[in-house]
N, C-alpha and C positions, 0 to 999 in steps of 0.2 A: 469515437476515440477521444474527442475533446472532453467528453464527460469523464472518460477513464483517466485522462491526464489530470483533469481538475480534481478528480477524487483522489488521485495519488498525491497531489500537492496538498490536499486538505488533511490527509491522514498523517498525524504526528506519532512516530513510533521509535523505540530504542532498545538497546541491549543493556543499558546500565541501570543499576539500582542504587540509590543513595540513602544511607541511614541518616536519621536526624541527629544521631549522637556522635558521629565522626569517630567511631572506635571506642567510645565510652560504654560502660555497661548499659544494657537495654533499659529504657524507661517504660513505666507502665503508661499506656496510652490514656489520655484524658478525653472525656466525652464532652460534646457540645461545640458550639461555634459555627461560623460560616466561612467558607473559602470562596473568594471571587476569582474566577478564572477568565482572563481576556483572550478572545480568539479572533478570527477573521470575521467576514460578513455572514449574516444569517441567510443561508441560501435555500431554506426549506419552505415549501408551500403547504405541506401537510405531512402527517406522520404515519399514515396507514401503509403497511407493507403490501396490502391488496390493491390499492388504487395506483394505477400506472403513472399518474402525474405526481405522486408523492415521493418523498425521499426520506428514508429513516437512516440517519448517520450511524456509523459503527458504535459511537459512544453510547447509544441507547441500549447496549448490552447491560448497562447498570440498571436498566428498568426491566428489560425482558432478557432473561438469562439465555445464552446460546447452549445448544446441545454440547458443542465442543468449543474450547477456547485454544489459543496458541501460546506455547511457552516461549521464552526469549530466543531459543534457537530454532523456532518454527516447527516444533512438534505439536501435534494435536493432543489436547488433554481433555478428558470428559469434565463437564461442568454441570449441566442440568441432568445429565445421565451419569450413571456410575460406570457404564461401559457399553460396548456394542460388539456383537459377533457378526461376521460376514461369511456367507456361504460362497465358496470359491467356484462352484459349478451352478449351471442354470437349474432352476430359476435363482438368480443372484439375489439373495435375501439378507437384509440388515435387520438384526434384532436389537433394538434399543432397550436398555433397562433404566427407567427413570428412577432417580433417587427417591427412596421411600419418604424422606422428610420434605421433599420439594413441594411447595405450596404457593398459592397466590397471596397477595397482600390482604385479601379479605378472608383468609383462612381456608379457602377451598383447595384441596390437593391438586397438584399438577398431575394429569392422567394421560393415558394413551389416547383418549378421545380428543384431547387438546391437539396432539400431533395430527391425528386424522382430520380434524376440523380445519387446521391450518393448511394442510396440503390441498384439501378440497377447495378451500377459498382461493388459493393461488391459481389453481387450474381453471376455476370457473370465471374468475374476475380479471386476471391479468392476461394480456396478449401473449401468445405462445412464445414470441421472441424475447419476452421479458420475464419468463418463468424461471430462468436461471437453472439451478441444479434440479429443480422440481420437474423440468422437462424430461429428465432421465428416469423418472419414477413411473412405474406401472400402477402400483397400488400402495396404499397405507391403511393398515387396519389394526385395531386394538386386539392384542392377543392376551390381554389381562389388564387389570387396572393400571399397572405400572410397567407394562411390556408392550412395545410397538413393533410390528412387523412391516418392513418396507421392502417391496419387491421392485427391483430395477429392471428396466427394459433390456439392458445389456450391462456388461462390465463398465463401471464409471469410477475412475480414479478419484474424482473429487467428491465422493459420497459424504465425507466428513463436513462438507460445507452445507449439507442439508440442515435446515433449522439452525443455521449459524452463518454469519458473514453474508455471503451472496445469497444464501437461502433465507427465506423469511423466518423471523423469530417465531417461537411458539406462541399462539394466541389463546386467550382465555375463552374457551367454548361456552362456559356457563354464563359469561357476561355478554357475549356477542351473538349467540345463537338467535336467529330470527331477526337480527338487525340488518339494515342496508349497509353491507360491508364496504361499499364504495363511498360512503359518506361518513364513516366513523373516523374519529381521531383527526379531525381537521384542525383543531386547536389544542389538542392534548392527548394523553393516553389515559382514558378513564372508562369506567363502567357506564355505558349509555343509559342504563336503567336508573342509576343513582347520581351520576355526575361525579362520583368520587374517583380519585386517581387509582389505577390498578397496575400491578406488575408482579414479576417473580424475582426481580433483582434486589440489590441492597438499597436502591433509591427509587423514589417515585417522582414523576414529573408533576410538580405542584402548579406551576404557572409558566405560560409562554407569552411574553410580550414581544410580538413580532418585530424583527429587525433590531431588537435591543437586548433582550435577556431571556434566558431560560433558568428556572429555579427548580432544583431537585431537592427533595427532603428525604430524610431517613425513613426507610420502610421498617417500621417497628415490628412487623411480623415476618421479617426475613428469616429464611430457613437455613442459611449458610452457617459457617463456623461462628460468626458473631454478627450482630447488627452493626451498621456503620457507626464510627466514632463521632463524625461530624453531624450536626443537626441538618445542615444543608450545604449544597454546592450551587453557586450561581454562575452561569456562563454569561459573560458579557460580550456582545457582538459590536463591532465597529460599523457604523453606518457608511455606506458608499465606498468601502475599501475592499481590496482583495486580501489584505493581510496587514499585520503590524510590522513596522521596521524595528530593529534593535533600539534605536533612539526613542521611539514611541513607547516601547516596552519599558525601557529604563526610566523614562519620565513618569509613566503610570505607577511603577513600583516606588519611586522616590516620593511621589505625592500621596502615597497610601491609598490610591484608588482601587488597586487590585492586589491580590496575594500571589497570583500566578499569571503567566502570560506566555503565549506561543508566538514565535516568529519563524519565518521561512528563510531568513537571512542568517548564515552562520558567522557573520562578522560580529563577534561578541565582546570586543574590547570595552565598549561603553557599558555593557551589562556587568562586566567584572568590576567596574568602579562603583557600583551601587552597593552601599554597606548592607550586610546581612542578607545577601542574595546568593542563591546557589543556581547552578546551571547543569542541565542534562542535554547531551546530544541525542537527537532523535532520528536515526537513519531510517529511511523509507524502505519498504519491501519492494525495491525496484532498483534498477541500475540505469543511470544516465549513460547513454551510449551514442556514438556517432554512427548513424545509419548511412551506408553508402549505396548510391543508386546504380545497380548493375544493369537494370533494364532500360528501355527507351526513355529518353529524357536526360539521362546521366551522361557524363563524359565517356566516350567509347572505350577509353583506355582503362576505365574502372572494371571492365569485364575481364581484365587480365589479373589473375590471382597474385602475380608477382608485384604488381603495382599496389594492390590493396595491402599486401603484407609490408611493402615498403612504407606505406603511410603509417601502419601500426608500429613499426620500428622507429619511425621518424618523430612520433609524438611522445613526449616525456610525460607519461600518465602519472607517474609517482610525483613529479613536480606539481602537476595540476591539482592533485588531491591535497598536497601540502599547502599550496598557495591559497586555495579556496577555503579549506577547513582547518588550516594550521592554528588559527586563534582558538578554535573549539577544541582541537586535539592535535598536538604536534606529531603524533604517530598515525594520523588518519591515512588509511591505505587505499590505493587504487583497487578497482575490482578486476578480478581475473576469471570471471564467469558471467555469462549474460543470461543465464537461466536462474541461478540461485544467488541471492545477495550474500555478502560476506558474513552476515550474522547467522545464516542457516547452518544447521548441523550437516546438511547435504552439500554444502559448498566445497568445491574442489578447485584449486587454482589452475585451471586448464589453459589459461592465457598467459601464464607467467613467463613464457619464452619471450614475450614482446616487451623487453626492457628497452630503454632508450639507447638505440645503437644506430647512429646516423650513417656510419660507414657501411653497415650491413644493408641499410635502406638504399643507399646509392648503388651498391652492387646489384640489388634486385631491379632497380630502375634501369640500369644499363643492360641487364640480362633481358629485360622486356623491350629493348630497342630504343630506349630514351637516351638523349644526349643533351648536355647543357648548351644553351645558346649563348650569344655574346653578353646577354644581361644576366647570366648565371642561372636562369630558370630552365627547366627541362622542356624539351620538345620530343614528342613521341609520334612516330609515323608522320612527320611533317606538321603536326598540330601541337601547339603549346599546351602544356599540362596545367591548364587554368581551371580551378574548381571553385564552385559557389556553394558555400556552407551556410545553413540556416539555423536559427534558434528562435524560441518564442520571445517577443518583445516584452520587456518588463521583468524578466526572470534574471535577476542580478547575477547569481552565481553561474548560470549557464552562459551569460554574456561574457563573463570573465574567463570561463573555461574555453569558449570558442575563440576568444582573442588569443589565449595561450596556444591553442591548436594552430591557429594561423601563424603565430610567431615561429613555432617549431618547424612547421612545414615550409614556410618561406625561407627559413635558414637552411633547410635541406635542399631547396631549389624547386619547390612546388609552389606555384602561384595560387594563393587562396584569397578569395574575397568573401566578405561576410554580408549576410542579410538577416534582418530581424523583422518579424511580422507579428501582428496580433494573433493570439492563440487560435481564434476561429478561422482566420485566413490561412494560417500555417497548417492546421490539422484537418481542415475541411476542404481546402483547395490545393495548396502547393504540394504537400506531401502525397495525398492520394493521387494527384495527377502525374506524379513522377518527375515533375519539373524541378529537380534539384540534383546536386552531386553528393551532398552530405547534409544531414540534419541531426541536430543534437536534441534529444528528448528522452522520455522514458515511457515504458509500458507498465501499468499497474496490473499485476496478475497474481491474486492471492494464492492461487494453487500452482503457479509456476508450470503451466502446461506448455506454452510456447508453440503449440501446433499451428495456430492461425497467424503467428508472427514470422516463423522461420520455415514452415512447411511449404511445399510447392503449391502455389495458388491460394495461400492462406488469406483470410479476409483482411488481416492487418499486416500482410507481408508487403511492405512498401519499398523494399530494396529490389524486388524482382528476382531474388535468390531462389534457386531450386536445386536441391541435391537429394537424390533418391534415398541414400542411407539415412540422412537426417530426417527426412519426411517419414520414413518407415519407423524410426525410433520414436519420434514425437507422436505419431499415430498410436504406436504400441503403448506408449506411456499413459495414454488416456484410458486404457483398459486394464491397467495393472492395479489391483486393489491393495497390495502390500506397499507401504510407503518406502521401505528400504530398497526393495527390488526396483521400484519405480525410479528412485534417485539414481541408481546405477545406470539405468537406460538413459535418463535425461543427461547425466554427466557424459555419457558416451556421445550423445548428440552435441553437447557443448564442445567437447574436444574436437569433433569434426568441424564445427563452426569456427573454432580457433584456427584450424588449418585453412579454411576457405575465406575467412575474414569478410563476410558481408556487412558486418558492423564492427565497431571497435569499442569495447567497454571502457568507461572512464572511472566512475566511482558510484557508490550508493549515496544519493544526495541526503543531506541531513538538515532537519529543522532543529529548533532549540526551544526548550522550555526553561523559563527562569522563574524562580519562586523564592519567597521569603523563607529564611531558615527556621522560622517559627512553625512552618507547615512541615510536620514530620511524617516519616515513612513514605515519602513520595517515591514512586518507581514508575517507570514507563518501559515499554518494550516493543519489539518488532513482533507482528505487524499490525496490532489491533488499533488501539485508540488511546487518547489522552487520559481517559478516566478509568482505565481498566482495573486499577486497584484502589479506587477512590474510597471504598469502604474501610480501607486501612489507614487513610490519612487522619491525622489529628493535630490539634493546635496546642503548642507549648507556650501558653501566655499566662 
């Protein structure tokens, strides 16, 4: 879970697209130049998707094209393939059609044998628990030079993540066949036979200076609509840091050290004072929520649904979103869904009944047998309603959010104390043990399944919540191949969660990207990565 949360914090994503012309007639992009992009720390040991100790970040889609990419509203769109058909009855078969023009940077066509080779490599070399989407696959075979037949073991709703995102990117068989796949790509993505960079995307990884910088250069043989306008993109990593503060980003932009930079802190007032700088909000594909411990270890009264609903009415979620993200966007909204983020086309405001209604909250507490004591705090069944809420130490916006939650609930009459622990301690010890009343964090789940989070006995179900109808819907959603039908079932589960309140959704956390106005056609989106449209960037200098 710690890795999932860290990954979620590392992924910068958004709904907004900014034109470099501000409403003026479109300019013809210019070619050439380098953009330097400052990020957090370099956490990568190696880059092979086959080696279990390696980690290939999502932004490497600019080097190795995914089969499917995600649109701003979380719809899957074919990228390396022109489309795919799914057989709805057993044997459940996906037929991929690779784009005829798709080719590797050395001119060799991308073929069905590359898909077959990639799946075989994952199954042979990665432990079963790390095979991800490929564990659901029975076989992959070439049905033609540009046609791939994938047979699933059973219905698998996340089939679009195969060869994309959590599934391994498609590998170049002609370059890697016969190589030791557990030793490749320790320092780059290259053809082991020649040492030359290789890829299917608009950029190639030219150089990796560990802990300091990655340099990507234009793939001059890119098969897409156009080759990249920039000559190169250089990712600059800060040594010994988890991320950059807004002040550090502002200083780097003022000094001319970087052209773009990422910060996880939405306090952007200092960034707005940097001349010639633009800002994008980057909402994550996740929801910061307050998980309530219904099982052993939590306050006994949290097992009463009326008390949990009272807490939801007692927290002013709209104010929390405004206070934390108001500098970034004065209309930043709270989240009213714990499965789909606000940006998703499948989002439905199933939790919108929980507006700030303190009187309604007090009535529910009294219905649950709670009465105010002399100090104005509630006592329930002879026990003070004292709750201990936790959040990760060092997460500035979560600390602010939890302090506001405490203020709202203490005003209501619920005694709340706060605890902050290092992420490894919180996510590996405190939360899994159940020794908490509430915890503020997020789950990163690119496919929004939620079955292991809210289903009975789920591996990440830390609340102890168990509801038969919700578990049934979540289980069913894992076997629905049609995205629209699946969204209906997941929203039905979310509506039941809203009635039961094992968690309280707060907001989709947002990172920030700041960049010089000379960098044109910058756009970012939910939920992929910072560089998703880097081939369209150009410099107006």
